[in-house]
Legacy VTK file of the C-alpha trace (Angstrom):
# vtk DataFile Version 3.0
C-alpha trace
ASCII
DATASET POLYDATA
POINTS 409 float
205.999 -94.314 143.470
209.709 -94.934 143.871
208.709 -97.920 145.706
206.523 -99.887 143.057
209.240 -98.979 140.687
211.640 -101.013 142.697
209.358 -103.577 143.026
207.831 -103.711 139.379
211.878 -103.786 138.897
212.366 -106.549 141.226
209.277 -108.571 140.074
210.293 -108.436 136.185
213.896 -109.499 136.924
212.714 -112.251 138.809
209.984 -112.966 135.999
212.784 -113.045 133.382
215.121 -115.176 135.856
212.419 -117.557 136.286
211.560 -117.640 132.508
215.445 -118.151 131.538
215.553 -120.601 134.263
212.579 -122.568 133.002
214.207 -122.438 128.965
217.410 -123.375 130.390
215.466 -126.510 132.318
213.856 -127.252 129.356
217.157 -127.267 127.015
218.883 -129.183 129.274
215.921 -131.780 129.743
215.882 -132.121 125.681
219.359 -132.225 125.533
219.415 -135.262 128.438
216.418 -136.714 125.953
218.510 -136.747 122.757
221.624 -138.009 124.317
219.585 -140.813 126.080
217.761 -141.449 122.658
220.916 -141.573 120.909
222.681 -143.576 123.563
220.133 -146.311 123.355
220.048 -146.353 119.819
224.088 -146.571 119.271
224.011 -149.548 122.137
221.305 -151.384 120.157
222.742 -150.970 116.961
226.142 -152.354 118.718
224.514 -155.415 120.457
222.903 -156.505 117.364
225.634 -156.161 114.918
228.117 -157.683 117.695
225.667 -160.690 117.868
225.851 -161.174 114.234
229.582 -161.214 113.994
229.735 -163.922 117.092
227.356 -166.019 114.858
229.799 -165.520 111.547
232.708 -166.436 114.001
230.705 -169.997 115.108
229.100 -170.658 111.953
230.951 -169.764 109.057
233.910 -171.072 106.959
237.148 -169.451 107.140
237.211 -168.573 103.126
233.685 -166.883 104.010
234.241 -165.207 107.017
236.088 -161.984 105.489
233.095 -161.476 103.173
230.818 -161.870 105.884
232.624 -159.487 108.405
232.831 -157.122 105.511
229.405 -157.291 105.016
228.742 -156.399 108.915
230.977 -153.607 108.952
229.639 -152.206 106.056
225.619 -152.519 107.483
227.294 -151.006 110.826
228.742 -147.569 108.993
225.671 -147.216 107.076
223.613 -147.491 109.874
225.784 -145.149 112.158
225.778 -142.717 109.584
222.024 -142.406 109.555
222.007 -142.183 113.441
224.628 -139.556 113.232
222.357 -137.502 110.553
219.370 -137.817 112.485
221.201 -135.921 115.406
223.005 -133.225 113.858
220.028 -130.814 114.170
219.705 -131.582 117.985
221.007 -129.412 120.584
224.241 -130.713 121.650
225.470 -131.544 125.223
228.793 -132.149 125.888
227.926 -136.120 126.580
226.142 -136.152 123.143
229.267 -134.649 121.475
231.102 -137.259 123.154
229.015 -139.713 121.446
229.045 -138.148 118.174
232.502 -138.112 118.161
232.889 -141.602 118.644
230.600 -142.465 115.878
232.515 -140.253 113.640
235.281 -142.431 114.416
233.840 -145.455 113.586
232.633 -144.152 110.345
236.052 -142.381 109.411
235.238 -138.998 109.671
238.354 -138.751 111.942
239.214 -134.864 111.650
235.491 -133.967 112.299
235.461 -136.282 115.638
239.032 -134.792 116.634
237.723 -131.224 116.496
235.123 -132.447 119.188
237.558 -134.629 120.999
240.229 -131.561 121.200
237.534 -129.215 122.730
236.332 -131.183 125.128
239.597 -132.528 126.269
240.929 -129.341 127.014
237.747 -128.732 129.672
237.698 -129.368 133.320
234.619 -131.506 133.264
234.385 -135.099 134.133
233.980 -135.861 130.388
237.863 -134.745 129.865
239.161 -137.941 130.598
236.912 -139.695 128.504
237.531 -137.643 125.727
241.484 -137.837 125.847
240.611 -141.615 126.391
239.170 -141.181 122.669
242.096 -139.065 121.221
243.931 -142.087 122.262
242.008 -144.214 119.501
242.070 -141.826 117.408
245.910 -141.530 117.706
246.160 -145.345 117.458
243.910 -145.352 114.077
246.065 -142.474 112.721
249.036 -144.378 113.506
250.262 -141.452 116.125
251.929 -144.324 118.043
254.195 -141.898 120.637
251.300 -139.690 121.089
249.150 -142.757 122.053
251.236 -144.244 124.688
252.241 -141.064 126.187
248.542 -139.839 126.918
247.380 -143.564 127.667
250.143 -143.774 130.637
248.856 -140.467 131.668
245.268 -141.703 131.769
245.768 -144.961 132.920
245.967 -144.697 136.686
242.587 -142.852 137.100
240.240 -144.891 134.614
237.955 -147.308 134.838
239.166 -150.782 133.856
236.543 -151.606 131.215
236.606 -153.671 127.429
237.588 -150.247 126.027
240.956 -149.793 128.594
241.575 -153.330 127.709
241.030 -153.150 123.725
243.622 -150.221 124.105
246.063 -152.461 125.503
245.399 -154.913 123.077
246.288 -152.494 120.250
249.475 -151.376 122.219
250.257 -155.258 122.704
249.954 -156.234 119.271
250.467 -153.009 117.124
253.007 -150.914 118.289
255.930 -150.427 116.520
258.107 -150.550 119.592
258.980 -153.868 120.899
258.983 -152.695 124.474
255.821 -151.072 124.327
254.192 -154.402 122.541
256.169 -156.275 125.590
255.050 -153.956 128.164
251.682 -154.282 127.361
251.249 -158.061 126.688
252.509 -158.238 130.155
249.960 -156.032 131.781
247.387 -158.106 130.227
248.656 -161.477 131.335
249.370 -160.243 134.841
245.627 -159.377 135.160
243.905 -161.430 137.362
240.821 -161.084 136.190
240.174 -160.087 132.649
236.860 -159.908 130.803
236.173 -163.125 128.963
236.217 -161.501 125.655
239.893 -160.625 126.826
240.900 -163.613 128.351
240.301 -165.841 125.052
243.021 -163.774 123.521
245.426 -165.596 126.595
247.306 -168.035 124.115
247.790 -165.122 121.368
249.402 -162.660 124.155
251.653 -165.471 125.301
252.490 -166.436 121.825
252.989 -162.415 121.163
255.600 -162.148 124.099
257.221 -165.213 122.647
257.912 -163.619 119.355
259.145 -160.750 121.308
261.555 -162.973 123.632
262.770 -165.157 119.984
263.311 -161.234 118.359
265.732 -160.528 121.448
267.167 -164.095 120.791
265.997 -165.379 124.548
265.246 -169.017 123.044
264.375 -170.311 126.426
262.074 -167.562 127.264
260.445 -167.768 124.271
260.083 -171.507 124.633
258.535 -171.204 128.041
255.802 -168.673 126.567
255.262 -170.673 123.706
253.977 -173.607 126.328
251.886 -171.310 127.749
250.149 -170.569 124.818
249.556 -174.110 123.951
248.253 -174.681 127.522
245.764 -172.004 126.777
244.672 -172.622 122.894
242.043 -174.350 122.066
241.895 -174.199 118.434
243.521 -177.184 116.586
245.230 -174.999 113.728
246.388 -172.451 116.226
247.776 -175.399 118.633
250.112 -176.391 115.605
251.186 -173.296 114.591
252.325 -173.164 118.296
254.118 -176.160 117.934
255.820 -175.478 115.003
256.966 -172.504 116.426
258.747 -174.604 118.726
260.551 -176.794 116.636
261.626 -173.990 115.270
263.075 -172.695 118.488
265.073 -175.831 118.416
267.006 -174.399 115.574
268.612 -171.576 117.254
272.361 -171.502 118.288
272.824 -174.459 116.578
274.276 -175.276 112.905
271.234 -175.130 110.068
270.073 -178.668 109.005
270.863 -179.214 105.195
269.450 -177.813 102.283
268.399 -179.789 99.461
266.610 -179.056 96.294
266.560 -180.034 92.803
267.110 -176.996 91.101
269.590 -174.318 91.944
268.924 -170.920 89.886
271.581 -168.556 89.913
274.022 -170.742 91.477
275.763 -174.123 91.932
274.229 -176.001 94.654
274.993 -174.563 97.780
275.864 -176.709 101.051
275.409 -174.298 104.053
278.365 -175.992 106.411
280.974 -174.185 103.548
278.885 -171.236 104.121
280.581 -170.253 107.644
282.112 -166.282 107.670
279.101 -165.284 106.009
275.857 -163.938 106.907
272.930 -166.021 105.029
269.271 -165.607 104.795
267.274 -168.372 103.810
263.665 -166.925 102.617
261.260 -169.551 102.194
258.579 -168.223 99.890
256.423 -168.667 96.945
255.345 -166.462 93.694
251.836 -166.907 94.711
252.434 -165.359 98.239
251.250 -161.469 98.170
253.315 -160.916 101.406
256.380 -163.096 99.964
256.464 -160.636 97.018
256.098 -157.571 99.013
259.434 -158.369 100.890
261.401 -159.467 97.559
262.575 -156.058 96.628
263.885 -155.407 100.173
266.229 -158.546 99.995
267.222 -157.955 96.876
268.275 -154.292 97.832
270.302 -155.629 101.106
271.526 -158.343 98.820
273.107 -156.430 96.134
274.388 -153.326 99.108
275.819 -156.382 101.465
277.392 -159.015 99.210
280.530 -157.630 98.871
280.329 -157.401 102.973
279.322 -161.202 103.321
275.687 -161.015 103.142
274.282 -163.941 101.114
270.575 -164.518 100.586
268.802 -167.834 99.207
265.334 -168.049 97.965
263.528 -171.489 98.759
260.549 -172.363 97.147
258.754 -175.713 95.749
256.544 -176.872 93.173
252.803 -176.950 93.515
251.415 -178.296 90.407
249.795 -174.887 89.812
251.213 -171.415 89.554
250.474 -167.726 90.209
252.198 -164.263 90.619
251.104 -160.752 90.488
250.431 -161.392 86.832
250.076 -164.974 85.781
247.780 -167.836 87.018
247.363 -171.366 85.968
245.443 -173.851 87.940
247.323 -176.738 86.760
250.795 -176.820 85.123
253.636 -179.383 84.958
256.933 -179.446 86.480
258.828 -178.062 83.847
256.151 -175.476 83.204
256.073 -174.336 86.946
259.988 -173.742 86.760
259.786 -172.110 83.430
257.272 -169.381 85.008
259.165 -168.998 88.432
262.405 -168.033 86.007
260.239 -165.746 84.213
258.778 -164.148 87.401
262.753 -163.749 89.045
263.777 -162.125 85.635
261.244 -159.921 85.931
261.796 -158.433 89.337
265.478 -158.772 88.538
266.064 -161.150 91.495
269.718 -162.006 91.339
270.440 -164.068 94.368
270.639 -167.670 94.635
266.791 -169.432 94.275
266.305 -173.319 95.152
263.557 -174.891 93.980
262.097 -178.413 95.602
259.878 -180.593 93.691
258.644 -181.860 97.222
259.368 -179.032 99.775
261.505 -181.085 101.984
263.352 -177.511 103.148
259.740 -176.489 104.296
259.642 -179.701 106.511
263.236 -179.617 107.590
262.776 -176.343 108.817
259.130 -176.566 110.324
258.291 -173.652 107.807
254.140 -173.405 107.613
253.672 -170.226 106.538
255.365 -168.135 104.509
257.591 -165.678 103.885
259.465 -167.068 106.677
263.245 -165.969 106.950
265.962 -167.982 108.580
268.901 -165.947 109.757
272.215 -167.624 109.945
275.243 -165.711 111.646
278.992 -166.067 110.439
279.688 -168.828 112.907
277.142 -171.129 110.742
274.502 -170.974 113.769
270.689 -170.485 113.144
270.552 -166.899 115.134
266.867 -166.077 114.171
263.695 -167.338 112.369
261.081 -164.648 111.349
257.840 -165.479 110.005
255.458 -163.097 108.026
256.802 -160.217 105.945
256.356 -157.620 109.170
258.725 -154.853 109.573
261.062 -154.451 106.705
262.973 -152.492 109.386
263.369 -155.367 111.421
264.691 -157.789 108.289
267.433 -154.506 107.848
268.164 -154.202 111.288
269.231 -158.186 111.934
270.907 -158.303 108.665
272.864 -155.188 109.918
273.912 -156.387 113.186
274.834 -160.058 111.891
276.889 -158.428 109.848
278.876 -156.486 112.065
280.369 -159.398 113.917
283.279 -160.149 112.356
LINES 1 410
409 0 1 2 3 4 5 6 7 8 9 10 11 12 13 14 15 16 17 18 19 20 21 22 23 24 25 26 27 28 29 30 31 32 33 34 35 36 37 38 39 40 41 42 43 44 45 46 47 48 49 50 51 52 53 54 55 56 57 58 59 60 61 62 63 64 65 66 67 68 69 70 71 72 73 74 75 76 77 78 79 80 81 82 83 84 85 86 87 88 89 90 91 92 93 94 95 96 97 98 99 100 101 102 103 104 105 106 107 108 109 110 111 112 113 114 115 116 117 118 119 120 121 122 123 124 125 126 127 128 129 130 131 132 133 134 135 136 137 138 139 140 141 142 143 144 145 146 147 148 149 150 151 152 153 154 155 156 157 158 159 160 161 162 163 164 165 166 167 168 169 170 171 172 173 174 175 176 177 178 179 180 181 182 183 184 185 186 187 188 189 190 191 192 193 194 195 196 197 198 199 200 201 202 203 204 205 206 207 208 209 210 211 212 213 214 215 216 217 218 219 220 221 222 223 224 225 226 227 228 229 230 231 232 233 234 235 236 237 238 239 240 241 242 243 244 245 246 247 248 249 250 251 252 253 254 255 256 257 258 259 260 261 262 263 264 265 266 267 268 269 270 271 272 273 274 275 276 277 278 279 280 281 282 283 284 285 286 287 288 289 290 291 292 293 294 295 296 297 298 299 300 301 302 303 304 305 306 307 308 309 310 311 312 313 314 315 316 317 318 319 320 321 322 323 324 325 326 327 328 329 330 331 332 333 334 335 336 337 338 339 340 341 342 343 344 345 346 347 348 349 350 351 352 353 354 355 356 357 358 359 360 361 362 363 364 365 366 367 368 369 370 371 372 373 374 375 376 377 378 379 380 381 382 383 384 385 386 387 388 389 390 391 392 393 394 395 396 397 398 399 400 401 402 403 404 405 406 407 408
């Protein structure tokens, strides 16, 4: 009797284990199927929309590109939301959860994605490294730059050098606030023997990025060398023209600036740069219609008011366009006198008190090789061009450059 009971117990235990094993196997199969199906749909969606994006880049005029790009991204977001919703009730495997977190990042559900990523990255499975890589991406999106760089450096030696890896390198090369990090990852990309084609077409831009960084460090020769390499790799005519203009601007560095001529001077008598030795001078090439120009004006005004007694002089330089617009007004066609009146009105409304030169033909733009605004030319106390900055970029960079030039007596 006891033997039968033992045998029955063993049988029941074996049967239960078999049933549990069958259930676990079925569950695993179901989870794997859900993951494979979702991955397939996700990849097909990306391939289809990436193809649309490439066609947009190839065929659309520049003025239509942004609208078309936004339309494609909106379509992608909607389809990803549908895909995510379809899988909400699926039994989740870690693989599927990681894929869900990627989709959540793409549609802006960062908090939800981070919960999944933190759980997976804390484990000891093969997915931990991939989850940490998603954490790097999330840190970049949320501008947690220090954490992103530290974690990526930790992962670099052991992760696959695929498109995701190189896209992170690109983000660090172009978007990190630290110049040293931008330089480090720009050089890593340039020094990689066989870049993927999708990254290799960025070679000219990476060299141009290195040129800008060298220019910021006042290494004119290095900047010239990098720009010449950018020109060698660039295929687009407009960009070639940009790099050529940058090269011509570099020829101005460490020399006295060319004369600055204008028909009208506001808030000042006509100024001659050669007579301003002993002062730190910033020439700001701008226009009222230029939004980035308008964004930088308050900081320039603040610097002027704060440091004018220490030897800082800011000169705004703009030209007449025969049309006018700013943050409040827009007129498609104006006379020279009307445009000048509107410029004065704009300056008064924004309390701009430093000298502003207004040229009818914009000759100063040509003399200084300015093809994009705002462009700021920094002149040291010795009367030499110290630095040329294009774009509003980092306000702190402008402040730091002014401070460093003022510190030299």
